[in-house]
N, C-alpha and C positions, 0 to 999 in steps of 0.2 A: 196070501191070506193074512199073515202076521204083519206084513209091511204096510197094509192099509190102515189108515188112522181110525176108520170106523170100527175096526176090530178092537182097538184099544178102548174106544168109547163103550162098546158093547160089553167088553170084559169088565170094565170099571162099574158099569151099571149092574151087571150080574153080581159083582162083589158087594155093592151097596145093598142090593136086594137081599142077599143072604146075610149080610151083616146086620140089617135091620131086624132080623129075626132073633138075634142074640141079645139085643138091648130092649129095655122097656119103651113103649110108645108114649105113654102118658103116666103121670103119677098124681096121687091124691094124698095130701098130708093129713091123714087121719091117724087114729091109733088102732091098729098098726098101719104103717104106710101101705097103701094099695097101689100096685103097679098094673098098668094095662099093657099086656104083651101078647104075642101070638100064642094061642092055645092056653092062656091063663084066664080062666073065667071065674066070675063071681055070680053064682046063680041068683042071688038075692036082687041083682040089678035088672033082671028080666031077660026075656028070650032074645030081644034085639041086641042086647049087650053080648050075649053068648054067640049069636049069629055073627056079629061084627068081629069078635075076637077069633072065632074059628075061621071065618073067611079071610081075615088078614093073614092067618097062618097058611092058608092055601094059595092065596095070590102071590105071596113073596117068592116061594120056590118056583112057581110057574113063570113068574117074571124073569127070574134068573135062568131057568132052563130055556126059555124062548130067546133070551139075549145070547146065550152061548150057542144055541142052534143057529141063530142068524149069522154068527161069525163064519160058520162052515158053508153057507150058501153064497160065498163070494163070487162064484161063477154065474149064478142065477140072480141077477140084481133085482128082478121083479119080485121074486119070492122073498129075498132078503128085505126089501122095503116093506112087504106085507107083514113079515114077522116083526119088524121094528114097530109098525103101527099097532100090531097086536100086543107087543110089550108095553106100549104107551097105554093102551086100554087096560091091561092088567095092572099097571102102576096106579091108574085112576081108581080101579076097584080096591086095590090094597090100601091106598091112602084114605078113601072114603069109608072103608070098613073099619079101619083103625079109629077114625074120627067118630064113627057111629058108636063103637064100643065105649069110647071115652065120654061121649055125650050122654049115653044112657046110664053110665055109672054116676055122672054128675046129677042127672035127673033123679036117680035113686037117693042120693044124699040130700037133695032138696026136698024130696017127698017125705023123708023121715025127720026133717027139720034140723039137719046137721049142716052147719056151714063149714066147709073145708076149702083149703086152698089147693089148687091143682095147677099143674104146669106140664108142658111138653118135655119129653125126654129124648135121649140120644137116638132111639129108634125112629122117631119122626124126622129128626134132622138128617139121618142117613138116607131117608127116602127122597128128600127134596132135590138132590142133584140128578136123580134118575131121568126126569123128563128132559132136562137140558142135554144130558149125554145121549139120549135117544134121538133128539132132534139134530144134534151134531152128527150122529152116525147116519141119520137119514140124509143129511146134506152131503156127507161123504159118498153115500151110495149114488145119489143123483149126479154128483161130480164125476164119479167113475163111469156112469152111464153116458154122460155127455162126452167124455173122452173116447169111449168105445164107439159111440155113434159117429164121432168125427173121423175115426179111422175107417169106418165102413164107407164113408162118402168118398174117400180118396181113391 
């Protein structure tokens, strides 16, 4: 289990998913500085901003939990591959919900006529390596499956 390289990839992806919860996803340079992060909402920005912020806070721990669960399914490679695909889908949900929250905060500032500068923060950049790690882990699972099937043919 630990000797497989996909276990390392999945563990790193889980750590990145959990780490992204600790840092802001996006920031707006207004007075005061507004940070977009998991479970930090600004009700004046609207319901879609609130939905995006809360759902990002839900998708991140689920992504980490599915990644860690996939590590322990090393004997059942089909289930492990399905869990990795599910983790990729959860990543997409996490990423899009964070972008949704940032977009609707930006729309709020434009609607009140305030021009503010905004930029991505560390939480976004911690999410970006996750799909690469998931695809590498999926490749490792397929490689293990190929090796196991070669032994069955002998």
